[in-house]
Jmol script that loads the backbone (N, CA, C; Angstrom):
load data "model"
ATOM      1  N   MET A   1     112.120 220.999   6.502  1.00  0.00           N
ATOM      2  CA  MET A   1     111.400 220.250   7.507  1.00  0.00           C
ATOM      3  C   MET A   1     109.936 220.700   7.471  1.00  0.00           C
ATOM      4  N   GLN A   2     109.020 219.764   7.564  1.00  0.00           N
ATOM      5  CA  GLN A   2     107.602 220.096   7.517  1.00  0.00           C
ATOM      6  C   GLN A   2     107.163 220.790   8.797  1.00  0.00           C
ATOM      7  N   GLU A   3     106.149 221.652   8.667  1.00  0.00           N
ATOM      8  CA  GLU A   3     105.642 222.426   9.802  1.00  0.00           C
ATOM      9  C   GLU A   3     105.218 221.527  10.954  1.00  0.00           C
ATOM     10  N   SER A   4     104.514 220.426  10.661  1.00  0.00           N
ATOM     11  CA  SER A   4     104.049 219.538  11.732  1.00  0.00           C
ATOM     12  C   SER A   4     105.224 218.900  12.457  1.00  0.00           C
ATOM     13  N   SER A   5     106.283 218.602  11.720  1.00  0.00           N
ATOM     14  CA  SER A   5     107.477 218.026  12.327  1.00  0.00           C
ATOM     15  C   SER A   5     108.148 219.028  13.264  1.00  0.00           C
ATOM     16  N   VAL A   6     108.198 220.284  12.857  1.00  0.00           N
ATOM     17  CA  VAL A   6     108.786 221.329  13.695  1.00  0.00           C
ATOM     18  C   VAL A   6     107.950 221.502  14.957  1.00  0.00           C
ATOM     19  N   ARG A   7     106.627 221.563  14.805  1.00  0.00           N
ATOM     20  CA  ARG A   7     105.752 221.706  15.976  1.00  0.00           C
ATOM     21  C   ARG A   7     105.913 220.535  16.933  1.00  0.00           C
ATOM     22  N   LEU A   8     106.018 219.333  16.402  1.00  0.00           N
ATOM     23  CA  LEU A   8     106.198 218.150  17.238  1.00  0.00           C
ATOM     24  C   LEU A   8     107.523 218.220  17.990  1.00  0.00           C
ATOM     25  N   ARG A   9     108.586 218.631  17.315  1.00  0.00           N
ATOM     26  CA  ARG A   9     109.893 218.750  17.971  1.00  0.00           C
ATOM     27  C   ARG A   9     109.875 219.812  19.061  1.00  0.00           C
ATOM     28  N   LEU A  10     109.200 220.936  18.819  1.00  0.00           N
ATOM     29  CA  LEU A  10     109.117 221.987  19.830  1.00  0.00           C
ATOM     30  C   LEU A  10     108.273 221.546  21.020  1.00  0.00           C
ATOM     31  N   HIS A  11     107.196 220.789  20.763  1.00  0.00           N
ATOM     32  CA  HIS A  11     106.388 220.252  21.863  1.00  0.00           C
ATOM     33  C   HIS A  11     107.234 219.309  22.711  1.00  0.00           C
ATOM     34  N   HIS A  12     107.961 218.418  22.050  1.00  0.00           N
ATOM     35  CA  HIS A  12     108.837 217.490  22.769  1.00  0.00           C
ATOM     36  C   HIS A  12     109.905 218.261  23.534  1.00  0.00           C
ATOM     37  N   LEU A  13     110.453 219.300  22.937  1.00  0.00           N
ATOM     38  CA  LEU A  13     111.484 220.105  23.586  1.00  0.00           C
ATOM     39  C   LEU A  13     110.949 220.729  24.871  1.00  0.00           C
ATOM     40  N   HIS A  14     109.747 221.269  24.833  1.00  0.00           N
ATOM     41  CA  HIS A  14     109.145 221.872  26.023  1.00  0.00           C
ATOM     42  C   HIS A  14     108.965 220.817  27.112  1.00  0.00           C
ATOM     43  N   TYR A  15     108.424 219.666  26.744  1.00  0.00           N
ATOM     44  CA  TYR A  15     108.224 218.569  27.703  1.00  0.00           C
ATOM     45  C   TYR A  15     109.567 218.131  28.283  1.00  0.00           C
ATOM     46  N   PHE A  16     110.550 217.948  27.414  1.00  0.00           N
ATOM     47  CA  PHE A  16     111.879 217.499  27.816  1.00  0.00           C
ATOM     48  C   PHE A  16     112.544 218.502  28.749  1.00  0.00           C
ATOM     49  N   SER A  17     112.493 219.783  28.392  1.00  0.00           N
ATOM     50  CA  SER A  17     113.220 220.788  29.171  1.00  0.00           C
ATOM     51  C   SER A  17     112.667 220.928  30.580  1.00  0.00           C
ATOM     52  N   GLU A  18     111.373 220.697  30.767  1.00  0.00           N
ATOM     53  CA  GLU A  18     110.792 220.794  32.106  1.00  0.00           C
ATOM     54  C   GLU A  18     111.148 219.603  32.984  1.00  0.00           C
ATOM     55  N   ARG A  19     111.442 218.447  32.387  1.00  0.00           N
ATOM     56  CA  ARG A  19     111.626 217.224  33.156  1.00  0.00           C
ATOM     57  C   ARG A  19     113.043 216.666  33.155  1.00  0.00           C
ATOM     58  N   ALA A  20     113.854 217.074  32.200  1.00  0.00           N
ATOM     59  CA  ALA A  20     115.150 216.426  32.049  1.00  0.00           C
ATOM     60  C   ALA A  20     116.340 217.362  32.165  1.00  0.00           C
ATOM     61  N   LEU A  21     116.100 218.645  32.428  1.00  0.00           N
ATOM     62  CA  LEU A  21     117.200 219.596  32.549  1.00  0.00           C
ATOM     63  C   LEU A  21     117.221 220.195  33.942  1.00  0.00           C
ATOM     64  N   THR A  22     118.414 220.483  34.414  1.00  0.00           N
ATOM     65  CA  THR A  22     118.555 221.145  35.705  1.00  0.00           C
ATOM     66  C   THR A  22     119.748 222.089  35.644  1.00  0.00           C
ATOM     67  N   VAL A  23     119.711 223.110  36.440  1.00  0.00           N
ATOM     68  CA  VAL A  23     120.823 224.053  36.547  1.00  0.00           C
ATOM     69  C   VAL A  23     121.576 223.714  37.819  1.00  0.00           C
ATOM     70  N   GLY A  24     122.909 223.687  37.721  1.00  0.00           N
ATOM     71  CA  GLY A  24     123.705 223.357  38.890  1.00  0.00           C
ATOM     72  C   GLY A  24     125.065 224.020  38.856  1.00  0.00           C
ATOM     73  N   SER A  25     125.829 223.780  39.902  1.00  0.00           N
ATOM     74  CA  SER A  25     127.179 224.340  40.004  1.00  0.00           C
ATOM     75  C   SER A  25     128.092 223.707  38.966  1.00  0.00           C
ATOM     76  N   SER A  26     128.943 224.537  38.366  1.00  0.00           N
ATOM     77  CA  SER A  26     129.884 224.083  37.352  1.00  0.00           C
ATOM     78  C   SER A  26     131.263 224.630  37.674  1.00  0.00           C
ATOM     79  N   SER A  27     132.263 223.785  37.565  1.00  0.00           N
ATOM     80  CA  SER A  27     133.634 224.241  37.813  1.00  0.00           C
ATOM     81  C   SER A  27     134.156 225.102  36.667  1.00  0.00           C
ATOM     82  N   ILE A  28     133.472 225.100  35.530  1.00  0.00           N
ATOM     83  CA  ILE A  28     133.928 225.858  34.365  1.00  0.00           C
ATOM     84  C   ILE A  28     133.491 227.319  34.452  1.00  0.00           C
ATOM     85  N   HIS A  29     132.188 227.557  34.629  1.00  0.00           N
ATOM     86  CA  HIS A  29     131.681 228.934  34.649  1.00  0.00           C
ATOM     87  C   HIS A  29     130.880 229.263  35.901  1.00  0.00           C
ATOM     88  N   GLY A  30     130.898 228.389  36.876  1.00  0.00           N
ATOM     89  CA  GLY A  30     130.179 228.650  38.119  1.00  0.00           C
ATOM     90  C   GLY A  30     128.761 228.119  38.127  1.00  0.00           C
ATOM     91  N   CYS A  31     128.101 228.145  36.972  1.00  0.00           N
ATOM     92  CA  CYS A  31     126.724 227.670  36.870  1.00  0.00           C
ATOM     93  C   CYS A  31     126.561 227.042  35.489  1.00  0.00           C
ATOM     94  N   GLY A  32     125.882 225.901  35.422  1.00  0.00           N
ATOM     95  CA  GLY A  32     125.742 225.234  34.138  1.00  0.00           C
ATOM     96  C   GLY A  32     124.421 224.512  33.997  1.00  0.00           C
ATOM     97  N   LEU A  33     124.099 224.107  32.774  1.00  0.00           N
ATOM     98  CA  LEU A  33     122.898 223.350  32.463  1.00  0.00           C
ATOM     99  C   LEU A  33     123.287 221.888  32.338  1.00  0.00           C
ATOM    100  N   PHE A  34     122.576 221.023  33.046  1.00  0.00           N
ATOM    101  CA  PHE A  34     122.878 219.596  33.056  1.00  0.00           C
ATOM    102  C   PHE A  34     121.625 218.803  32.712  1.00  0.00           C
ATOM    103  N   THR A  35     121.823 217.629  32.092  1.00  0.00           N
ATOM    104  CA  THR A  35     120.691 216.757  31.793  1.00  0.00           C
ATOM    105  C   THR A  35     120.587 215.676  32.856  1.00  0.00           C
ATOM    106  N   LEU A  36     119.376 215.255  33.112  1.00  0.00           N
ATOM    107  CA  LEU A  36     119.114 214.195  34.077  1.00  0.00           C
ATOM    108  C   LEU A  36     118.967 212.847  33.388  1.00  0.00           C
ATOM    109  N   ILE A  37     119.015 212.842  32.053  1.00  0.00           N
ATOM    110  CA  ILE A  37     118.904 211.616  31.265  1.00  0.00           C
ATOM    111  C   ILE A  37     119.980 211.631  30.187  1.00  0.00           C
ATOM    112  N   ASP A  38     120.233 210.481  29.579  1.00  0.00           N
ATOM    113  CA  ASP A  38     121.169 210.415  28.460  1.00  0.00           C
ATOM    114  C   ASP A  38     120.538 211.075  27.235  1.00  0.00           C
ATOM    115  N   LEU A  39     121.368 211.700  26.424  1.00  0.00           N
ATOM    116  CA  LEU A  39     120.897 212.367  25.211  1.00  0.00           C
ATOM    117  C   LEU A  39     121.204 211.528  23.983  1.00  0.00           C
ATOM    118  N   VAL A  40     120.387 211.716  22.958  1.00  0.00           N
ATOM    119  CA  VAL A  40     120.624 211.110  21.658  1.00  0.00           C
ATOM    120  C   VAL A  40     121.400 212.127  20.833  1.00  0.00           C
ATOM    121  N   GLU A  41     122.396 211.674  20.081  1.00  0.00           N
ATOM    122  CA  GLU A  41     123.188 212.595  19.264  1.00  0.00           C
ATOM    123  C   GLU A  41     122.280 213.408  18.353  1.00  0.00           C
ATOM    124  N   GLY A  42     122.486 214.723  18.347  1.00  0.00           N
ATOM    125  CA  GLY A  42     121.701 215.616  17.513  1.00  0.00           C
ATOM    126  C   GLY A  42     120.398 216.074  18.136  1.00  0.00           C
ATOM    127  N   GLN A  43     120.105 215.607  19.346  1.00  0.00           N
ATOM    128  CA  GLN A  43     118.856 215.977  20.022  1.00  0.00           C
ATOM    129  C   GLN A  43     118.872 217.440  20.426  1.00  0.00           C
ATOM    130  N   MET A  44     117.785 218.154  20.103  1.00  0.00           N
ATOM    131  CA  MET A  44     117.666 219.553  20.484  1.00  0.00           C
ATOM    132  C   MET A  44     117.318 219.602  21.968  1.00  0.00           C
ATOM    133  N   ILE A  45     118.041 220.439  22.732  1.00  0.00           N
ATOM    134  CA  ILE A  45     117.769 220.505  24.168  1.00  0.00           C
ATOM    135  C   ILE A  45     117.273 221.868  24.620  1.00  0.00           C
ATOM    136  N   VAL A  46     117.498 222.911  23.841  1.00  0.00           N
ATOM    137  CA  VAL A  46     116.992 224.234  24.190  1.00  0.00           C
ATOM    138  C   VAL A  46     116.577 224.958  22.920  1.00  0.00           C
ATOM    139  N   GLU A  47     115.694 225.926  23.085  1.00  0.00           N
ATOM    140  CA  GLU A  47     115.302 226.805  21.991  1.00  0.00           C
ATOM    141  C   GLU A  47     115.503 228.225  22.483  1.00  0.00           C
ATOM    142  N   TYR A  48     116.326 228.994  21.793  1.00  0.00           N
ATOM    143  CA  TYR A  48     116.564 230.381  22.176  1.00  0.00           C
ATOM    144  C   TYR A  48     115.407 231.223  21.672  1.00  0.00           C
ATOM    145  N   THR A  49     114.761 231.951  22.576  1.00  0.00           N
ATOM    146  CA  THR A  49     113.609 232.762  22.178  1.00  0.00           C
ATOM    147  C   THR A  49     113.824 234.243  22.450  1.00  0.00           C
ATOM    148  N   GLY A  50     115.027 234.623  22.798  1.00  0.00           N
ATOM    149  CA  GLY A  50     115.320 236.035  23.063  1.00  0.00           C
ATOM    150  C   GLY A  50     115.570 236.801  21.781  1.00  0.00           C
ATOM    151  N   GLU A  51     115.873 238.071  21.945  1.00  0.00           N
ATOM    152  CA  GLU A  51     116.130 238.900  20.777  1.00  0.00           C
ATOM    153  C   GLU A  51     117.510 238.591  20.192  1.00  0.00           C
ATOM    154  N   ALA A  52     117.630 238.715  18.886  1.00  0.00           N
ATOM    155  CA  ALA A  52     118.921 238.574  18.222  1.00  0.00           C
ATOM    156  C   ALA A  52     119.586 239.945  18.245  1.00  0.00           C
ATOM    157  N   VAL A  53     120.791 240.010  18.817  1.00  0.00           N
ATOM    158  CA  VAL A  53     121.462 241.294  19.004  1.00  0.00           C
ATOM    159  C   VAL A  53     122.799 241.274  18.269  1.00  0.00           C
ATOM    160  N   ARG A  54     123.030 242.296  17.447  1.00  0.00           N
ATOM    161  CA  ARG A  54     124.296 242.404  16.717  1.00  0.00           C
ATOM    162  C   ARG A  54     125.440 242.678  17.688  1.00  0.00           C
ATOM    163  N   PRO A  55     126.664 242.237  17.351  1.00  0.00           N
ATOM    164  CA  PRO A  55     127.815 242.440  18.242  1.00  0.00           C
ATOM    165  C   PRO A  55     128.053 243.899  18.628  1.00  0.00           C
ATOM    166  N   CYS A  56     127.844 244.839  17.713  1.00  0.00           N
ATOM    167  CA  CYS A  56     128.085 246.246  18.058  1.00  0.00           C
ATOM    168  C   CYS A  56     127.129 246.708  19.156  1.00  0.00           C
ATOM    169  N   LEU A  57     125.912 246.194  19.155  1.00  0.00           N
ATOM    170  CA  LEU A  57     124.953 246.562  20.192  1.00  0.00           C
ATOM    171  C   LEU A  57     125.281 245.876  21.519  1.00  0.00           C
ATOM    172  N   THR A  58     125.759 244.636  21.458  1.00  0.00           N
ATOM    173  CA  THR A  58     126.132 243.964  22.710  1.00  0.00           C
ATOM    174  C   THR A  58     127.303 244.684  23.363  1.00  0.00           C
ATOM    175  N   ASP A  59     128.251 245.163  22.553  1.00  0.00           N
ATOM    176  CA  ASP A  59     129.387 245.920  23.105  1.00  0.00           C
ATOM    177  C   ASP A  59     128.901 247.195  23.784  1.00  0.00           C
ATOM    178  N   LYS A  60     127.965 247.890  23.150  1.00  0.00           N
ATOM    179  CA  LYS A  60     127.416 249.120  23.721  1.00  0.00           C
ATOM    180  C   LYS A  60     126.709 248.826  25.041  1.00  0.00           C
ATOM    181  N   ARG A  61     125.891 247.784  25.060  1.00  0.00           N
ATOM    182  CA  ARG A  61     125.177 247.417  26.287  1.00  0.00           C
ATOM    183  C   ARG A  61     126.149 247.026  27.399  1.00  0.00           C
ATOM    184  N   GLU A  62     127.206 246.320  27.035  1.00  0.00           N
ATOM    185  CA  GLU A  62     128.198 245.929  28.039  1.00  0.00           C
ATOM    186  C   GLU A  62     128.862 247.156  28.661  1.00  0.00           C
ATOM    187  N   ARG A  63     129.232 248.133  27.830  1.00  0.00           N
ATOM    188  CA  ARG A  63     129.841 249.362  28.353  1.00  0.00           C
ATOM    189  C   ARG A  63     128.873 250.100  29.279  1.00  0.00           C
ATOM    190  N   GLU A  64     127.601 250.169  28.890  1.00  0.00           N
ATOM    191  CA  GLU A  64     126.596 250.838  29.720  1.00  0.00           C
ATOM    192  C   GLU A  64     126.415 250.120  31.054  1.00  0.00           C
ATOM    193  N   ASN A  65     126.400 248.806  31.029  1.00  0.00           N
ATOM    194  CA  ASN A  65     126.242 248.035  32.264  1.00  0.00           C
ATOM    195  C   ASN A  65     127.453 248.173  33.177  1.00  0.00           C
ATOM    196  N   GLU A  66     128.651 248.265  32.594  1.00  0.00           N
ATOM    197  CA  GLU A  66     129.862 248.433  33.405  1.00  0.00           C
ATOM    198  C   GLU A  66     129.857 249.777  34.125  1.00  0.00           C
ATOM    199  N   LYS A  67     129.266 250.801  33.501  1.00  0.00           N
ATOM    200  CA  LYS A  67     129.180 252.118  34.134  1.00  0.00           C
ATOM    201  C   LYS A  67     128.254 252.088  35.347  1.00  0.00           C
ATOM    202  N   LYS A  68     127.262 251.212  35.337  1.00  0.00           N
ATOM    203  CA  LYS A  68     126.294 251.117  36.429  1.00  0.00           C
ATOM    204  C   LYS A  68     126.881 250.464  37.674  1.00  0.00           C
ATOM    205  N   VAL A  69     127.933 249.689  37.505  1.00  0.00           N
ATOM    206  CA  VAL A  69     128.503 248.945  38.645  1.00  0.00           C
ATOM    207  C   VAL A  69     129.381 249.800  39.494  1.00  0.00           C
TER     208      VAL A  69
END
end "model"
wireframe off; spacefill off
backbone 0.3
color backbone group
C-alpha cells in the first residue's frame, strides 16, 4: 500500500472514530464499542497504538496486578 494511501486511511480513521464510535453497555463483557453508522465490509475502525507485549510478559503483569488487589 502506498504511503499516501495509508496516511489518508489513518486520517479518515481518526475522523471516523471521533464521530461514529461510542462506548456503551454490553451484555457480553459489560462494556463494548458500538458504531453509530453502518460499516462497509473491511473498513478499519480502530488503530492500536499501544505497546506490543509478549504473552510471557502479560502473564507476569497479570500476576503482579492480582497481588495488588
